[in-house]
C-alpha positions as CSV (number, residue, x, y, z in Angstrom):
1,X,83.1,97.9,101.5
2,X,86.3,97.0,103.4
3,X,89.6,96.0,101.9
4,X,91.6,93.2,103.6
5,X,95.0,91.8,102.9
6,X,95.4,88.0,103.3
7,X,98.9,86.5,103.5
8,X,99.2,82.9,102.5
9,X,102.2,80.5,102.5
10,X,103.5,80.0,99.0
11,X,105.2,76.7,98.5
12,X,108.0,77.1,96.0
13,X,110.8,74.9,94.8
14,X,113.3,77.6,96.0
15,X,111.7,77.4,99.5
16,X,112.3,73.6,99.5
17,X,115.9,74.1,98.6
18,X,116.6,77.0,101.0
19,X,114.3,75.8,103.7
20,X,112.8,79.3,103.9
21,X,109.2,80.4,103.9
22,X,107.7,82.4,101.1
23,X,104.4,84.2,101.3
24,X,102.0,85.8,98.8
25,X,99.6,88.6,99.6
26,X,96.1,88.8,98.3
27,X,93.6,91.6,98.6
28,X,89.8,91.0,99.2
29,X,87.2,93.7,99.0
30,X,84.1,92.7,100.8
31,X,81.1,93.8,102.9
32,X,82.1,91.1,105.5
33,X,83.8,92.0,108.8
34,X,87.3,90.8,109.2
35,X,86.0,88.0,111.6
36,X,83.4,86.9,109.0
37,X,86.0,86.8,106.2
38,X,88.5,84.9,108.4
39,X,85.8,82.4,109.4
40,X,84.8,81.8,105.7
41,X,88.4,81.5,104.6
42,X,89.2,79.1,107.5
43,X,86.6,76.7,106.2
44,X,86.9,77.0,102.4
45,X,90.2,78.7,101.5
46,X,90.0,80.7,98.2
47,X,90.8,80.4,94.5
48,X,93.9,82.2,93.2
49,X,92.7,82.9,89.7
50,X,95.9,84.2,88.1
51,X,97.7,81.0,89.1
52,X,94.7,78.7,88.6
53,X,95.1,77.1,92.0
54,X,93.1,76.8,95.2
55,X,94.7,78.2,98.4
56,X,93.9,75.9,101.3
57,X,92.8,77.2,104.7
58,X,96.0,75.9,106.4
59,X,98.2,78.0,104.2
60,X,96.7,81.3,105.4
61,X,99.0,83.1,107.8
62,X,97.0,86.2,108.7
63,X,94.4,88.7,107.6
64,X,94.6,92.5,108.2
65,X,92.6,95.6,107.1
66,X,94.1,97.8,104.4
67,X,93.8,101.5,105.2
68,X,93.8,103.8,102.2
């Protein structure tokens, strides 16, 4: 299993007012390689269960491995 951190743009009211970007980090534990995970998320995006919303592929900024 590999652990990856995915950073996605988080549209907020404060960002609209301040014209600044806000991001939220998510962690995925998967058997996929980083390229496979990136390809899947680029097509489908993913569900943010705690906030009950779907993160669209265009909101994803980057994916990186997490080393622990």
